[in-house]
C-alpha positions as CSV (number, residue, x, y, z in Angstrom):
1,M,14.1,23.0,-17.8
2,T,13.2,19.2,-17.3
3,N,9.3,18.9,-17.0
4,C,8.8,15.3,-15.7
5,E,5.9,13.4,-13.6
6,Y,6.1,10.0,-12.0
7,R,2.7,7.7,-12.9
8,L,1.5,5.2,-10.6
9,R,0.2,2.2,-12.8
10,V,-0.9,-1.1,-11.6
11,I,0.0,-3.5,-14.1
12,D,-1.8,-6.9,-12.5
13,I,-4.5,-7.9,-10.2
14,T,-4.9,-11.4,-9.0
15,V,-7.9,-11.9,-6.7
16,H,-8.5,-14.9,-4.8
17,K,-11.7,-15.9,-2.3
18,W,-10.9,-14.8,1.6
19,G,-11.7,-16.1,4.7
20,E,-10.9,-17.3,8.1
21,D,-8.4,-19.9,7.1
22,G,-7.0,-16.8,4.8
23,Q,-6.1,-17.0,0.8
24,G,-8.6,-19.6,-0.9
25,E,-9.2,-20.5,-4.5
26,H,-8.5,-18.5,-7.5
27,V,-10.9,-16.0,-8.6
28,C,-9.3,-14.4,-11.6
29,N,-7.0,-11.9,-12.7
30,K,-7.7,-8.7,-14.2
31,G,-6.0,-6.0,-16.0
32,G,-4.1,-2.1,-15.1
33,F,-5.2,1.2,-14.6
34,T,-3.7,4.1,-14.2
35,I,-3.6,5.4,-10.0
36,G,-2.5,8.9,-10.7
37,S,0.3,11.2,-11.6
38,F,2.5,13.3,-9.4
39,D,5.4,15.8,-9.4
40,T,7.0,13.9,-6.7
41,I,8.3,10.7,-6.0
42,A,7.0,11.5,-2.1
43,K,3.4,12.5,-3.4
44,A,3.4,9.1,-5.3
45,K,4.4,7.5,-2.6
46,A,1.8,8.7,-0.2
47,E,-0.9,8.3,-2.9
48,L,-0.1,4.5,-2.8
49,A,-0.3,4.1,0.8
50,E,-3.4,5.8,0.7
51,F,-4.5,3.2,-2.1
52,F,-3.9,0.0,-0.1
53,G,-4.4,1.5,3.3
54,Y,-1.2,1.1,4.4
55,E,2.9,1.5,3.5
56,P,3.8,-1.0,1.6
57,D,7.4,-2.1,2.3
58,Y,9.4,-0.6,-0.1
59,E,12.5,-2.4,1.1
60,A,11.6,-6.3,0.2
61,Y,11.3,-5.0,-3.4
62,E,14.5,-2.7,-3.7
63,G,16.1,-3.5,-7.1
64,E,12.5,-4.3,-8.6
65,D,10.4,-2.4,-11.1
66,Y,8.0,-2.7,-9.3
67,V,6.2,-3.2,-5.6
68,C,3.1,-5.5,-4.6
69,G,0.1,-4.9,-2.1
70,G,-2.9,-6.8,-1.2
71,I,-6.3,-5.3,0.0
72,I,-9.4,-7.1,1.6
73,E,-12.2,-6.4,-0.9
74,N,-15.8,-7.3,-1.1
75,E,-17.7,-8.6,-4.6
76,D,-17.7,-5.0,-6.2
77,A,-14.1,-4.7,-5.6
78,Y,-14.0,-1.9,-3.0
79,A,-11.7,-2.1,0.4
80,D,-13.5,-4.2,2.4
81,P,-12.3,-5.5,6.1
82,D,-15.5,-7.9,6.0
83,G,-14.9,-8.5,2.1
84,E,-14.6,-11.9,0.8
85,Y,-11.9,-11.6,-1.7
86,I,-8.2,-10.3,-1.6
87,A,-7.1,-8.7,-4.3
88,D,-3.0,-8.5,-4.9
89,Y,-1.8,-5.7,-6.4
90,V,1.4,-5.1,-8.7
91,V,1.9,-1.4,-9.3
92,T,5.0,0.3,-10.8
93,M,6.1,4.1,-10.8
94,D,7.0,5.4,-14.3
95,K,9.1,8.6,-14.7
96,V,7.6,10.9,-17.2
97,C,9.1,13.1,-18.7
98,T,8.8,15.8,-21.9
99,V,11.6,15.7,-24.5
100,S,12.5,19.2,-25.8
101,N,15.9,18.6,-27.3
102,W,14.4,17.7,-30.4
103,G,18.1,17.5,-32.3
104,A,19.6,15.0,-29.7
105,S,19.8,11.2,-31.2
106,A,18.5,8.2,-29.3
């Protein structure tokens, strides 16, 4: 029996000013973090949709190792439709499995 989980990780965040004219000057780049681990891909996708506040366009990233999404945020980096920043997130999903065949060669 294979025991696997699907781990969502933010691998990059790029932040720009946001206003009436849309995206403005670059503010910073930030490192990543783990959103969570899930026992199915469907549960991971549901969490990602909740994280972004919308369903990402997975077809746009078909064949890629990541998906992107933007969130309008306030100065405390919380989602806020009236926020002054747009944060563009790059997210990857890793399949993590326990190795139980110790005699196998790589």
